[in-house]
C-alpha positions, 0 to 999 in steps of 0.5 A: 500500500505504501510504496508505489505499486508496480501495477501503478508504474506500469499503468501510468507510464504505459498510458503515457506511451500509448498516448504518445507522451513518452518514448518507449525507452523512457516508459520502460525505464520508469516502469522497471525502476530499481528492479533488474528486469521486467518481462511479460509472459503469456502475451497473445502471439508470443511463445515465451516471455518478452521484454516490456518494450515489445509487450507494450507494442504488442498490446497496442497492436491488439487494440489496447488503448489504455491501462487501469490498475486494480489493488484488491484485498480480501473481501474487496475486489477493487478494480477487478472485473473477472473472471475468477482465475484472473481475480484470484491471481490478482488477489494473491499478488494484491495488484494487477493491470487491466487493459482497456480496449482489449480483454487482457490483464497483467499480474506481476510475479516478483522474485529475488536473487543474489546475496544480501546487499546485492539482491536483484529483483525480477518481475514476470507479468502474467498476461491473462484473459479478463472480462470486459466490464466496469471495474469493481468499486472504483470512485471518481477522482472527486469522490476519492478526494472527498472520501480520503479527506473525511476518512483521514480526519476521522481516523486521526482523531481516534489515533490521537485519543489512543496515543498511537505512535503513528499519529505523532512525531514518528509519523511526521518524520517518516512522512517528511522522509517520504516527501524528500524521496518523492521530490528526488524521484521526480514525477508522481504520475507520468506525463498526460495525467490531470493535476487532480489525479496527481494531488489525489495520489500524493494524498493517498500515498501519504495516508498509506504511509501514516497507516503503515507507520501506525501498524509498524510502531507497536501499539502506542498508548493503545495497551488494552485489547479494546483500545487495540481493537479500536485502533484497528477499526479506525485504520481499516476503513482509511486503508480501504479508502486510500487504496480506492483513491490510488486506483482512481488516480491511476485510472484517471488517464483512461477515464479522462480519455473516455469522457473526451471521446463521448 
């Protein structure tokens, strides 16, 4: 939730490439990031794994005009449209990319190799058939922004009353570090995205960071079972709202183009 999902990078920069805003080399470089290599397996017309540049070109040839993100969790098939096989693999990976204009989806499988301190990360995107239907539970950008602000306000009050570590200086320090890394890393989204999507994604990522810090720094002052349960109850809907907002931001590129085409 906290770190940028690989599906988000692939969808954002893949969209920018499909729309002609970036070159294939720039798009692939941004998608791969700090990983060693990304390949796509199961692509129609290919007998084995292929590189991202070839894969994105083949998707375009197959009629794909945009890429959407899914960030499902148990009981919440966020961004998915079926069939069950694809949904199950996406749920296991906790993320996926769904093609717009072609009944295909991509689910990442991440593997690590090498000694400690020199670990190489390789990603294989498994290409599977998907059902062409509206994605589940994805809000508009406006809805996501409002929901996120309300959920954050409510949760912050609860966490502060419970004296949870994630609501104090530890969280602020972590958020400041995150902001510094983000500024060094450049764009939050790829070229071509509306500014509102950038704003929503930044807020969703910061909220996700706050949630992770709250979970990772023990129970804070919430020492009783009832207080710990209250902390979890406060965080759960905020985490769900933040994931919905992330998906809305990444999918805004496709949604904007769809509205413009009507």
